[in-house]
Every structure is written in C-alpha cells, then in structure tokens.
C-alpha positions as CSV (number, residue, x, y, z in Angstrom):
1,M,-18.2,29.1,1.2
2,Q,-15.2,30.9,2.6
3,F,-14.0,27.9,4.7
4,L,-14.4,25.2,2.0
5,F,-10.8,25.1,0.9
6,E,-9.4,25.0,4.4
7,S,-11.8,22.2,5.4
8,L,-10.9,20.1,2.4
9,L,-7.2,20.6,2.9
10,E,-7.6,19.5,6.6
11,L,-9.5,16.4,5.4
12,I,-6.8,15.5,2.9
13,T,-4.0,16.0,5.4
14,Q,-5.7,14.0,8.2
15,T,-6.5,11.2,5.8
16,S,-2.9,10.9,4.7
17,V,-1.3,11.1,8.1
18,N,-3.8,9.8,10.7
19,L,-5.1,6.3,10.6
20,P,-8.8,6.1,11.8
21,P,-9.6,4.7,15.2
22,D,-11.4,1.6,13.8
23,V,-8.3,0.7,11.8
24,R,-6.0,1.3,14.7
25,A,-8.1,-1.0,16.9
26,A,-8.0,-3.8,14.3
27,M,-4.3,-3.4,13.8
28,G,-3.7,-3.4,17.6
29,A,-5.7,-6.6,17.9
30,A,-3.7,-8.2,15.1
31,L,-0.4,-7.1,16.7
32,N,-1.4,-8.7,20.0
33,Q,-2.2,-12.1,18.3
34,E,1.3,-12.7,16.9
35,E,3.9,-14.7,18.6
36,P,6.8,-12.5,19.9
37,A,10.1,-12.5,18.1
38,T,8.5,-13.9,14.9
39,K,8.9,-12.1,11.5
40,A,5.2,-11.2,11.7
41,A,5.6,-9.6,15.2
42,Q,8.7,-7.7,13.9
43,A,6.6,-6.4,10.9
44,F,3.8,-5.3,13.2
45,S,6.2,-3.6,15.5
46,I,7.5,-1.5,12.6
47,I,4.0,-0.8,11.3
48,A,2.8,0.3,14.8
49,G,5.8,2.7,15.2
50,N,5.2,4.1,11.7
51,I,1.6,4.9,12.5
52,D,2.7,6.8,15.6
53,M,5.4,8.7,13.7
54,A,3.0,9.7,10.9
55,H,0.6,11.2,13.4
56,D,3.3,12.9,15.5
57,D,5.1,14.5,12.5
58,E,2.0,14.9,10.3
59,G,3.8,13.0,7.5
60,P,2.2,10.5,5.1
61,I,1.7,7.1,6.6
62,C,2.7,5.5,3.3
63,Q,4.7,7.2,0.6
64,D,2.2,6.0,-2.0
65,T,-0.7,8.4,-1.2
66,G,-2.7,6.7,-3.9
67,M,-5.4,8.0,-6.2
68,P,-7.5,10.5,-4.2
69,T,-11.1,9.3,-4.5
70,F,-13.9,11.4,-3.1
71,L,-17.6,10.5,-2.5
72,I,-19.5,13.7,-2.0
73,H,-23.1,14.1,-1.0
74,T,-24.7,17.5,-1.5
75,P,-28.1,19.1,-0.8
76,V,-30.3,20.1,-3.7
77,G,-29.1,23.5,-5.0
78,V,-25.5,23.4,-3.8
79,N,-23.0,24.3,-6.5
80,Q,-21.1,21.1,-7.2
81,L,-18.8,22.9,-9.6
82,Q,-17.6,25.1,-6.8
83,I,-16.9,22.1,-4.6
84,A,-15.0,20.3,-7.4
85,A,-12.8,23.4,-8.0
86,A,-12.1,23.6,-4.2
87,V,-11.2,19.9,-4.1
88,R,-8.6,20.3,-6.9
89,E,-7.1,23.4,-5.3
90,A,-6.8,21.6,-1.9
91,I,-5.3,18.5,-3.6
92,A,-2.6,20.7,-5.3
93,E,-1.8,22.5,-2.0
94,A,-1.6,19.2,0.0
95,T,0.9,18.0,-2.7
96,R,2.9,21.1,-2.4
97,R,3.1,20.7,1.4
98,G,4.3,17.1,1.1
99,K,1.1,15.5,2.4
100,L,0.5,13.8,-0.9
101,R,3.0,12.4,-3.3
102,P,2.7,13.7,-6.9
103,N,1.0,10.6,-8.4
104,S,-0.8,11.8,-11.5
105,V,0.9,10.6,-14.6
106,D,-0.3,11.3,-18.2
107,S,-1.1,7.8,-19.6
108,I,0.0,8.9,-23.1
109,T,3.2,10.9,-22.5
110,G,4.2,9.3,-19.2
111,K,4.8,12.8,-17.7
112,N,4.0,13.5,-14.1
113,T,1.9,16.6,-13.6
114,G,3.6,17.3,-10.3
115,N,0.5,18.4,-8.5
116,N,-1.8,15.4,-8.5
117,L,-4.1,17.1,-11.0
118,G,-4.9,15.8,-14.5
119,T,-7.5,14.2,-16.6
120,E,-9.9,12.5,-14.3
121,T,-7.6,13.1,-11.3
122,P,-8.6,13.3,-8.5
123,I,-11.7,11.0,-8.8
124,L,-14.9,12.8,-7.8
125,H,-18.2,11.0,-7.3
126,F,-21.1,13.4,-6.6
127,E,-24.6,12.3,-5.3
128,Q,-27.5,14.5,-4.1
129,W,-29.4,13.7,-0.9
130,D,-32.2,15.2,1.2
131,K,-30.0,16.3,4.1
132,D,-29.1,19.9,4.7
133,E,-25.3,19.4,5.0
134,I,-22.5,18.4,2.7
135,E,-20.7,15.1,3.3
136,V,-17.3,14.5,1.8
137,R,-15.6,11.1,2.2
138,L,-12.1,10.5,1.0
139,I,-10.1,7.3,0.5
140,L,-6.4,7.2,-0.4
141,K,-5.8,3.8,-1.9
142,G,-2.2,3.1,-3.1
143,G,-1.1,1.5,-6.3
144,G,0.3,-1.7,-4.7
145,C,-3.1,-2.7,-3.3
146,E,-5.0,-1.3,-6.3
147,N,-3.0,-3.7,-8.4
148,M,-4.4,-6.5,-6.2
149,N,-8.0,-5.8,-7.1
150,A,-9.7,-8.7,-8.8
151,Q,-12.8,-9.5,-10.8
152,Y,-14.3,-12.9,-11.5
153,S,-17.0,-14.0,-13.9
154,L,-18.9,-17.0,-12.5
155,P,-18.8,-19.9,-13.2
156,C,-15.0,-20.2,-13.3
157,E,-12.1,-22.5,-12.3
158,L,-9.8,-21.3,-9.5
159,D,-6.4,-22.4,-8.5
160,H,-6.6,-24.9,-5.6
161,L,-10.3,-24.3,-5.2
162,G,-11.8,-25.8,-8.2
163,R,-15.1,-24.7,-9.8
164,A,-16.8,-21.6,-8.4
165,D,-20.5,-21.6,-9.3
166,R,-23.1,-18.8,-9.4
167,D,-24.0,-18.9,-5.7
168,L,-22.6,-17.6,-2.4
169,E,-20.3,-20.6,-2.1
170,G,-18.8,-19.6,-5.5
171,V,-18.5,-16.0,-4.2
172,R,-16.7,-17.3,-1.1
173,K,-14.2,-19.1,-3.2
174,C,-13.5,-16.0,-5.4
175,I,-12.9,-13.8,-2.3
176,L,-10.5,-16.3,-0.8
177,H,-8.7,-16.7,-4.1
178,A,-8.2,-12.9,-4.3
179,V,-6.8,-12.7,-0.8
180,W,-4.5,-15.7,-1.5
181,K,-3.2,-14.1,-4.8
182,A,-2.5,-10.8,-3.0
183,Q,0.0,-12.5,-0.7
184,G,2.6,-9.9,0.4
185,Y,2.1,-7.7,-2.7
186,G,-0.8,-5.7,-1.3
187,C,0.8,-5.0,2.1
188,A,-1.1,-7.4,4.3
189,P,-3.0,-7.5,6.6
190,G,-5.6,-6.1,4.3
191,V,-9.3,-5.3,3.9
192,V,-11.5,-6.4,1.0
193,G,-14.5,-4.6,-0.3
194,V,-16.7,-6.9,-2.5
195,C,-19.6,-6.4,-4.8
196,I,-21.6,-9.4,-5.9
197,G,-23.3,-8.7,-9.3
198,S,-23.8,-5.4,-11.2
199,D,-21.8,-4.9,-14.4
200,R,-18.0,-4.9,-14.7
201,A,-17.5,-1.2,-14.3
202,H,-20.0,-0.4,-11.6
203,G,-19.2,-3.6,-9.7
204,Y,-15.7,-2.3,-9.1
205,T,-17.1,1.1,-7.9
206,L,-19.5,-0.6,-5.5
207,A,-16.7,-2.8,-4.2
208,K,-14.6,0.2,-3.5
209,Y,-17.5,2.0,-1.8
210,Q,-17.6,-0.9,0.7
211,L,-14.3,0.3,2.0
212,F,-16.1,3.4,3.3
213,R,-17.8,1.2,5.9
214,P,-16.4,1.1,9.4
215,L,-14.5,-2.1,10.2
216,D,-16.7,-2.7,13.3
217,D,-20.1,-2.4,11.7
218,V,-22.4,-5.4,10.9
219,N,-23.9,-6.0,7.5
220,P,-27.7,-5.5,7.6
221,D,-28.1,-8.5,5.3
222,P,-27.8,-11.7,7.5
223,Q,-26.5,-13.8,4.7
224,L,-23.8,-11.3,3.8
225,A,-23.0,-10.8,7.5
226,A,-22.4,-14.6,7.8
227,L,-20.3,-14.6,4.7
228,E,-18.2,-11.7,5.9
229,A,-17.5,-13.5,9.2
230,R,-16.7,-16.8,7.4
231,I,-14.2,-15.1,5.0
232,M,-12.5,-13.4,8.0
233,D,-12.0,-16.8,9.7
234,E,-10.9,-18.7,6.6
235,A,-8.6,-16.0,5.2
236,N,-6.8,-15.8,8.5
237,R,-6.3,-19.5,8.4
238,L,-4.2,-19.1,5.3
239,G,-1.2,-18.1,7.3
240,I,0.0,-15.4,4.9
241,G,0.3,-12.8,7.7
242,P,1.7,-9.2,7.6
243,M,3.8,-8.5,4.4
244,G,3.4,-12.2,3.5
245,F,5.9,-13.2,6.2
246,G,3.5,-15.8,7.7
247,G,1.4,-15.2,10.7
248,R,-2.1,-15.2,12.2
249,T,-3.6,-12.1,10.6
250,T,-4.0,-11.8,6.9
251,L,-7.3,-9.8,6.8
252,I,-8.5,-7.1,9.2
253,G,-11.8,-6.6,7.4
254,C,-14.2,-8.0,4.8
255,K,-17.2,-5.9,3.6
256,I,-19.7,-7.3,1.0
257,T,-22.6,-5.8,-0.9
258,A,-24.8,-7.2,-3.7
259,A,-26.4,-5.5,-6.7
260,N,-28.8,-6.8,-9.4
261,R,-27.2,-8.1,-12.5
262,L,-27.9,-9.2,-16.1
263,P,-29.0,-12.8,-16.5
264,A,-25.9,-13.5,-18.6
265,S,-23.4,-12.0,-16.1
266,F,-22.4,-12.9,-12.6
267,F,-19.4,-10.8,-11.6
268,V,-17.6,-10.8,-8.2
269,S,-15.6,-7.6,-7.9
270,V,-13.0,-7.4,-5.1
271,A,-11.3,-4.1,-4.0
272,Y,-8.2,-5.0,-2.0
273,E,-7.0,-2.4,0.6
274,C,-3.7,-2.5,2.4
275,W,-3.1,-2.1,6.2
276,A,-2.5,1.6,5.6
277,Y,-6.3,2.0,5.3
278,R,-6.6,5.7,4.8
279,R,-10.2,7.0,4.7
280,L,-11.9,9.7,6.5
281,G,-14.9,12.0,6.0
282,V,-16.3,15.4,7.1
283,R,-19.7,17.0,7.4
284,L,-19.7,20.6,6.1
285,D,-21.9,23.6,6.4
286,P,-23.4,24.2,2.9
287,A,-23.3,28.0,3.5
288,S,-19.7,28.5,4.8
289,G,-18.0,25.2,4.0
290,A,-16.8,24.9,7.7
291,I,-16.4,21.5,9.2
292,L,-19.5,20.5,11.3
293,G,-18.1,17.1,12.3
294,W,-15.9,14.2,11.4
295,L,-16.7,10.7,10.2
296,Y,-14.7,7.8,11.6
297,R,-12.8,9.9,14.1
298,D,-13.5,12.2,17.1
299,P,-10.8,15.0,17.1
300,S,-11.5,15.6,20.9
301,R,-10.6,12.0,21.7
302,P,-6.8,11.3,22.3
303,V,-5.2,9.3,19.6
304,E,-4.2,5.9,20.8
305,R,-0.5,5.0,20.6
306,M,0.2,1.9,18.6
307,A,3.8,1.0,19.4
308,K,4.4,-0.9,22.7
309,E,7.9,0.6,22.9
310,T,10.0,3.3,21.2
311,G,11.8,2.2,18.1
312,F,12.4,-1.3,16.7
313,P,13.5,-3.8,19.3
314,L,17.0,-4.9,18.3
315,T,18.3,-8.3,19.5
316,G,22.0,-7.9,18.8
317,R,21.8,-10.7,16.1
318,E,21.2,-8.2,13.3
319,I,23.7,-8.3,10.5
320,I,25.4,-5.0,9.4
321,L,25.7,-4.5,5.7
322,R,27.9,-1.7,4.4
323,T,27.8,-0.5,0.9
324,P,29.1,-1.1,-1.7
325,L,28.4,-4.8,-1.1
326,T,30.9,-7.6,-1.8
327,E,29.9,-11.0,-3.2
328,E,31.3,-12.6,-0.1
329,A,29.1,-10.6,2.2
330,V,26.0,-11.3,0.1
331,R,26.6,-15.0,-0.2
332,A,26.9,-15.2,3.6
333,L,23.3,-14.1,4.0
334,K,20.4,-16.5,4.3
335,V,16.6,-16.2,4.3
336,G,15.4,-14.9,7.6
337,D,18.4,-12.8,8.4
338,V,17.6,-9.3,9.8
339,V,19.9,-6.8,8.1
340,L,20.8,-3.2,9.0
341,I,22.1,-1.3,5.9
342,Q,24.7,1.5,6.4
343,G,25.9,3.6,3.5
344,E,24.5,4.6,0.1
345,I,21.6,3.3,-1.9
346,F,19.8,4.3,-5.1
347,T,16.0,4.3,-5.6
348,G,14.7,2.8,-8.8
349,R,11.1,2.1,-9.9
350,D,9.4,1.2,-13.1
351,A,10.7,4.1,-15.3
352,V,14.3,3.7,-14.1
353,H,14.4,0.0,-14.7
354,A,13.0,0.3,-18.2
355,W,15.5,3.1,-18.9
356,L,18.4,1.0,-17.6
357,M,17.6,-1.7,-20.2
358,K,18.4,0.7,-23.0
359,N,20.9,3.1,-21.4
360,E,24.0,3.1,-19.2
361,P,23.3,4.1,-15.5
362,P,24.0,7.6,-14.5
363,V,26.0,6.2,-11.5
364,N,28.2,3.2,-10.8
365,L,26.0,0.4,-9.7
366,N,28.7,-2.2,-9.1
367,G,28.1,-3.5,-5.6
368,A,25.2,-1.2,-5.2
369,I,21.7,-1.6,-3.7
370,I,18.6,-0.6,-5.7
371,Y,15.6,0.4,-3.6
372,H,12.2,-0.1,-5.2
373,C,10.8,3.2,-3.8
374,G,9.0,6.3,-5.0
375,P,9.6,8.7,-2.1
376,V,7.9,11.9,-1.1
377,M,10.5,14.6,-1.4
378,L,10.4,18.3,-0.6
379,K,13.0,20.9,-1.5
380,E,14.1,23.3,1.2
381,G,16.5,25.8,-0.2
382,D,19.2,23.8,-2.1
383,R,18.4,20.6,0.0
384,W,16.0,17.8,-0.7
385,I,14.3,16.4,2.4
386,T,12.9,12.9,2.5
387,K,9.3,13.1,3.8
388,A,8.3,9.5,3.2
389,A,10.2,6.5,1.8
390,G,8.6,3.1,2.1
391,P,9.0,0.3,-0.5
392,T,6.9,-0.3,-3.6
393,T,5.9,-3.7,-4.9
394,S,8.9,-5.4,-6.6
395,S,7.1,-7.8,-8.9
396,R,6.6,-5.0,-11.5
397,E,10.4,-5.0,-12.0
398,E,10.6,-8.7,-12.7
399,P,10.9,-8.3,-16.5
400,Y,14.1,-6.2,-15.9
401,Q,15.7,-7.0,-12.6
402,G,17.7,-10.1,-13.4
403,E,19.3,-8.5,-16.5
404,I,20.2,-5.3,-14.5
405,I,21.8,-7.5,-11.8
406,R,23.9,-9.3,-14.4
407,R,24.7,-6.2,-16.5
408,Y,25.7,-3.7,-13.8
409,G,26.8,-5.8,-10.8
410,V,23.9,-4.9,-8.5
411,R,24.3,-6.9,-5.3
412,G,21.2,-5.9,-3.4
413,V,17.5,-5.2,-4.1
414,I,15.2,-3.7,-1.5
415,G,11.4,-3.9,-2.0
416,K,8.3,-5.6,-0.9
417,G,6.4,-8.7,-2.0
418,G,9.4,-10.6,-3.4
419,M,10.3,-11.3,-7.0
420,G,10.1,-14.2,-9.4
421,A,12.1,-17.0,-10.9
422,R,14.2,-14.9,-13.3
423,T,15.4,-12.5,-10.6
424,A,16.0,-15.5,-8.3
425,A,18.2,-17.1,-10.9
426,A,20.2,-14.0,-11.5
427,M,20.8,-13.6,-7.7
428,K,22.0,-17.1,-7.4
429,E,24.3,-16.8,-10.5
430,C,25.8,-13.4,-9.7
431,G,25.6,-13.2,-5.9
432,A,22.8,-10.8,-5.1
433,V,20.1,-10.7,-2.4
434,Y,16.6,-9.5,-2.0
435,L,16.0,-7.4,1.2
436,H,12.4,-7.0,2.2
437,A,11.3,-3.7,3.7
438,I,8.0,-3.2,5.5
439,G,5.4,-2.0,3.1
440,G,3.7,1.3,4.1
441,A,6.3,2.1,6.7
442,A,7.1,5.4,5.0
443,Q,8.0,7.4,8.1
444,F,10.0,4.6,9.7
445,Y,12.3,4.4,6.6
446,A,12.4,8.2,6.0
447,R,14.0,8.5,9.4
448,A,16.7,6.1,8.3
449,V,17.7,8.5,5.5
450,E,20.5,10.7,6.7
451,K,21.0,12.7,3.6
452,V,19.9,13.0,0.0
453,L,23.2,12.9,-1.9
454,G,21.8,13.6,-5.4
455,V,19.0,12.9,-7.9
456,Y,19.1,11.6,-11.5
457,L,16.6,11.2,-14.2
458,M,14.3,13.9,-12.7
459,E,12.5,14.0,-16.0
460,F,10.5,11.0,-14.8
461,G,9.1,13.0,-11.9
462,I,9.8,12.8,-8.2
463,P,8.4,9.3,-7.5
464,E,10.1,7.7,-10.6
465,A,13.5,9.6,-10.4
466,M,16.7,7.8,-9.2
467,W,17.4,9.2,-5.8
468,H,20.9,8.8,-4.2
469,L,20.5,8.4,-0.5
470,Q,22.8,8.0,2.5
471,V,21.1,5.7,5.1
472,K,21.9,4.5,8.6
473,D,20.4,1.4,10.3
474,F,18.0,0.8,7.4
475,L,16.2,-2.3,8.6
476,T,15.3,-5.1,6.2
477,I,14.8,-8.9,6.2
478,V,16.4,-11.3,3.7
479,T,13.5,-13.1,2.0
480,M,15.4,-14.2,-1.2
481,D,19.1,-15.2,-0.8
482,A,21.9,-15.9,-3.2
483,H,21.5,-19.7,-2.9
484,G,18.1,-19.9,-4.5
485,N,16.0,-19.8,-1.4
486,S,12.8,-17.7,-1.3
487,L,10.5,-17.1,1.7
488,H,7.8,-15.9,-0.8
489,A,7.8,-19.1,-2.8
490,D,7.7,-21.3,0.3
491,L,4.8,-19.3,1.8
492,E,2.8,-19.3,-1.4
493,E,3.1,-23.1,-1.5
494,Q,2.2,-23.5,2.1
495,S,-0.8,-21.2,1.9
496,A,-2.0,-22.9,-1.3
497,R,-2.2,-26.2,0.6
498,V,-4.4,-24.5,3.2
499,L,-6.5,-22.9,0.5
500,A,-7.1,-26.3,-1.1
501,E,-8.3,-27.6,2.3
502,L,-10.9,-24.8,2.3
503,K,-12.3,-26.0,-1.0
C-alpha cells in the first residue's frame, strides 16, 4: 500500500486545520442568531475569523489537537498491523510539521514524548466489514471538552433538576445537567454524543462514536430523534452561549444512541465536544492505500468563508493594557471591558503552576500576565515560531492561582472558562484581573504574537513550558475584575434558574 502513509497524513492534516461543512453550517447559523455588539456576537466573530485563518494557513484550528482517535473499518484479509504502523508514522510526521501539538504524556513520569506516540496513543479502534474498501474516521477531541464528559447512574439526584429516574425523562435531565455543568469550560457552543445503557467503559465509547454522525442527520429511532430535538431546544434556552458569555446558542448538535444494559445498571454517558469539532474520514483503496473519497467533505466544493468581515471589528472603546501592569490600571477595569494587551506575557499551564508553588519563578512576575496556554511551537533555525496559541481551561489552576498572585505580584491572568472563589479573593485583595480569551481561536491569537522572546522549564515539554511572548493587540474580555465581580458566577446562577424551570 504505497500511498497509505500520504493518505493518512492528509487526513490528519485536514482534520486539524479544516472544519467540516456541516459544522461550518451550524456555526454560521449560530453566528447569525446572536444580537450584534453583544459578547456572544464578538466571540462568534473571532471564532469565524479563526476558522478561515486555519484553513488559509493550514494551521491547527485549536492549539489543543487532542487525543487522536481513529475508527477504522477493513475488509477481511487486510493487514491491520500495517495500517496501525502507518497511522503512527503519519501522526509523528504531522506533529513534526506542526499540524498536531505534542500531547502524549507518560502518566507515570510526566514526560512528554514529543511526537504524540506512546502507550495506547494514538487510540485505534479496528472493525472488520464486508465492503471492499478501507474506511478511516478520525476525531481530534481536545482536553478541555474531554474533561466535560459526564456519566450518570440512574436513578440519581441532580442539581436544580431533582430526581432522574430510569426512563427517557431521566435521560433528558442528565443530558441537560451535563450541558449546564460544561458552561464555558468546554468551549461552547458544543455538541453532545450520548449513550443510554451499556456498561461504564463501552458506554463512553459509544457516546464518543455518536460524534462521528453528521450534524444534519436524523436519528432512525423516532423516540431518540424526538429527544435529540428536545435537548437542542431546551439546552439553547439555558442562555449559556459561546464561551459561557451568554447568548442564544449553547449546543449545535445532540446525537443519542442506546445499548442494552444489565438489570442492575442504567448509565447515561455523555461525550461533550467543543465548537472546534474536528472530525473527518476517508475511503481508501485496500491495495494501494490511495484516497478514493472523503467523508463529511467534498474537496472539489469551495470552502465557505465564515467571517463576515476581515479581522475583529473594533469599536474604539477598547482599553489598551501595557505590561507590566500597575495596580491602578487593573483596578480601573470592570467586567465586560474589552482589552487589547500590548507588551510581554508568559504562558503557564498545569506543570508551571505546580512548579511555582515550590520554586521561585525563572522570570520576574511582578506586574506580569500569565496566559493559560499550551501553544503549538515550531523551531526554524534559532527562532521559535508560534503556530497556534489559544487559551486552555483555567479552572485546573484554581488550587494554585490565588497563592501565585499573592506571592509573585501577578496582575493579570488570561484563560477561558473563568476561575473560582479562591482566585477571585486573591484578585480582589491584591489587585489582579481575569482576562477571557476565546477558546479554540488558536490562529487568531497566534497572529497577535509578534515574537517569542524566550522559553523556560522546557523539561515539561512544549505545551507545558513557560513561553515568554511579545504580543500586540491581544484581544480579551474582562470576566472577573479586582472588585469581586464575576461574569461566570452570574451566568451560572442565571442558567441554573432556567435549568430548574425545565425540571
């Protein structure tokens, strides 16, 4: 199969950089539903531009290119070992080219392999079928939305919804609860794949398989089709909206299947997917490995542009923040302010924050901004180039962030999804602010990076290292200010009231 490697590499590349037409259509419809000049409309504007940039530059739509998961159907007699080896080779090459971020971390040592290969990485599901061609489907599901997966064992009690029984009404409550819990953490608007029944392990697998369905299909089971439609209606009434900023679109898809279960068990498994819904597939010639056709997309069809205008529409009311930040400048900000950052920032994710709790920082963080980001970086000669640089979910740093603000004089934190009470208290006490970037907008923010000034703690691997970046017009929205106000807490409370009305 002389063309197998090239075919798989093309599949991986296109999945990372090119959003499928059904997802583009759903996102376009969502964009058109929002009121102009709202935070939701601003978020959608950035998302739309980012989708176009990723296609134009063949760069990752989101810097978190996820855990590559393949579903592969082969005719009887095809060598699956050969396909598995070619998949791994193509994954490593796509990583080397910057189409994938090195995401494979040894769970015992914490070391990043650097090439997305490792024990059980990538994930490969093989099934035989009676067709005379190979079908390979790939989904790239990032960690932020993967962390928002949920599993319920019925009957159970749910916040704001009461008891969920072992019936479709109980299933409905579980799905709505999962969507509500995701809020802005999973980069809404999202898609949910759901499995009713099975066991714990296979239920999650079947829920994830539902994400391979096209968004515009109709469930062949009339009861499940009706439930999918109802979930779409009620979830979008919650008002969570893109990034958890509020708005009319919280879900762009709901896909449900059912599997037989044990009498003692009734599981509802929910696989949450973000708006950067990256999944494609190819049909391959079993003799040559050449691509016979694509799933979800037609390469001969022109790719629809998403953005209504070039760039982000500025109003002139944006606030310019220059680093290092002063307490006076920070305390002048309030929730809802749109901020353009000029100057130097430092990335810091899970490993950096844990390290800073026990060690002095390698740089002066007084007045600094920490960006919760694990970028895609490529080295060209002696220079590092930022290929993708969107925010990661900030809530993982909640155990550390308040203490780091107090200890080192950090004045700004950039991330997505907001943070909790301990960080809010430190911000109010010390004069610091939370600046929300648009999740998944990896190309939009990469273009705001003028230069990589340095890198520290490289032993943690590229995503977890501390990158020193020079940025210009780095656009964020204040969602937690230095006066104790939080857009996230307010919206969670508001959406909880709506959730209770859907009981």
